[in-house]
C-alpha positions, 0 to 999 in steps of 0.5 A, spaced: 500 500 500 502 507 498 499 513 501 499 519 497 500 526 501 498 532 497 499 539 499 499 546 495 504 552 494 502 559 491 495 561 490 489 561 485 488 569 485 489 572 478 495 576 476 493 582 474 500 585 471 507 583 472 509 587 478 503 585 482 504 582 489 500 576 487 504 569 486 505 568 479 505 560 480 500 555 483 502 548 485 498 542 487 503 536 488 503 529 491 508 525 495 507 518 494 510 514 500 510 506 501 506 505 507 511 500 511 516 506 510 511 511 513 514 510 520 521 511 518 520 517 514 516 520 520 522 519 525 527 521 520 524 527 518 523 529 526 530 528 527 532 532 521 528 538 524 531 537 530 538 537 527 537 543 522 533 547 526 534 546 534 531 552 536 524 551 532 520 548 538 520 550 545 525 547 550 520 543 553 518 540 547 518 532 547 521 528 541 514 527 538 512 534 540 516 536 534 511 534 529 507 540 531 512 545 529 513 546 522 518 548 517 514 551 512 517 550 505 516 558 503 521 559 509 526 554 506 525 557 499 526 564 502 533 561 505 535 558 499 535 565 495 538 569 501 544 573 499 547 570 506 551 564 504 550 561 511 543 561 510 543 559 503 547 553 505 543 551 511 536 551 507 539 547 501 542 542 506 535 541 509 532 540 502 538 535 500 537 531 506 529 531 505 530 528 498 535 523 500 530 520 505 525 520 499 530 517 495 532 512 500 524 510 502 522 509 494 517 515 494 515 518 488 512 525 486 507 527 481 503 534 481 500 540 476 504 546 476 500 552 473 503 559 470 498 564 471 497 568 465 498 576 466 491 579 466 487 573 465 482 570 469 483 564 474 478 559 476 481 557 482 476 551 484 477 548 477 485 549 477 485 545 484 480 540 482 483 538 476 490 538 479 487 533 484 484 529 479 490 528 475 494 526 481 489 521 483 490 518 476 497 518 476 497 515 482 492 510 480 497 508 474 503 507 478 499 503 483 496 498 477 503 497 475 506 495 482 499 491 484 498 496 490 492 500 493 493 507 495 489 512 499 490 520 499 491 525 505 490 532 503 492 538 507 486 541 510 483 547 507 476 548 510 470 544 510 467 547 503 473 547 499 475 540 502 468 537 500 468 540 493 475 537 492 473 530 495 467 531 490 471 532 484 474 525 486 467 522 487 465 523 480 471 519 477 470 513 482 462 513 481 461 515 474 456 511 469 462 509 465 466 506 471 471 507 476 477 510 473 481 510 479 480 503 482 486 502 485 485 509 490 480 506 495 477 512 497 476 519 496 481 523 499 481 524 507 484 531 509 488 532 515 492 538 519 499 538 517 502 539 524 499 531 525 502 528 518 510 528 516 508 526 509 504 533 509 509 537 511 514 533 506 509 535 501 509 542 503 517 542 502 517 539 495 511 544 493 513 550 496 521 550 497 522 546 490 517 546 485 514 553 486 521 556 485 523 552 480 517 554 476 518 561 477 525 560 475 523 557 468 517 561 466 517 567 470 523 571 470 523 575 463 515 576 464 514 577 472 517 583 476 514 582 483 517 580 489 516 572 488 521 572 482 528 571 485 534 568 483 533 560 484 539 558 480 542 554 487 535 550 487 535 549 479 543 546 479 542 542 485 535 539 485 532 539 478 535 532 476 533 529 483 526 531 482 526 529 475 528 522 477 523 521 483 517 523 478 512 517 476 512 518 468 509 513 463 507 512 456 499 513 455 496 509 450 490 514 450 495 519 448 498 515 442 503 512 447 506 519 449 510 520 455 505 523 461 505 523 468 509 526 473 509 533 474 506 537 468 506 544 467 501 549 464 504 555 462 499 561 460 505 566 459 509 563 454 506 556 452 513 553 454 513 545 455 515 542 462 522 540 459 524 548 461 523 546 468 526 538 467 530 538 462 534 532 463 530 525 461 527 522 467 530 515 468 526 513 474 519 511 475 518 510 467 512 505 466 511 501 460 504 502 456 
């Protein structure tokens, strides 16, 4: 069995002009972890937090209390672009160790990246639900190949938004033509990030890696707001490793084209995902 932890980065608000402070990218990403590895991943992630950020939790905190204190991906992203070499090295070191943990435990990633068009309307509900359906489909394909079953745990937002997201998956499982994601056992469940190491790791992947890599690849020449920084340190160190963690497969319904993994919808320049992941993916490749 595998658990797919889902989190988001950015917002679904429209970007009215190039200098607006609205985030130019929205990411919804999933981190798939084998169920037997969840205990190890959780304990190792707690150790990483204590090692890299020993003053983050109160001195009275017990070992297990460290799950309640989060290292937000947005702060790691900021640290990775900081002029201070020490702060950059610290953030990059934490990201390196987090990816090493996922690689060791056989985790995989998938998701959707949306590059907002400048001055274009954005349908936030549609973007989120379509992205979640995509993650479920990609997750289901991998479960079929591995002959496994899976569940999704999403970071909770509020009851109304959670219900809409869950309903979008319900329509995929119970449509008249049949269940399109039969290996995904139930609709997504929604958890609070302070109780799930997997959700916290998904936040790190989405906010500290996928979001800035997308900004660096697609927004630098068109958007001039505070969210666009030099993220070359992240690109140089982590693009290949993230690419190798993706679930990619040949889709017979699309003429055998390679699909899955982290896909990109670029409303600014209509550029392909290879602008973000230029190195061919070597792991996670599934035959048609």
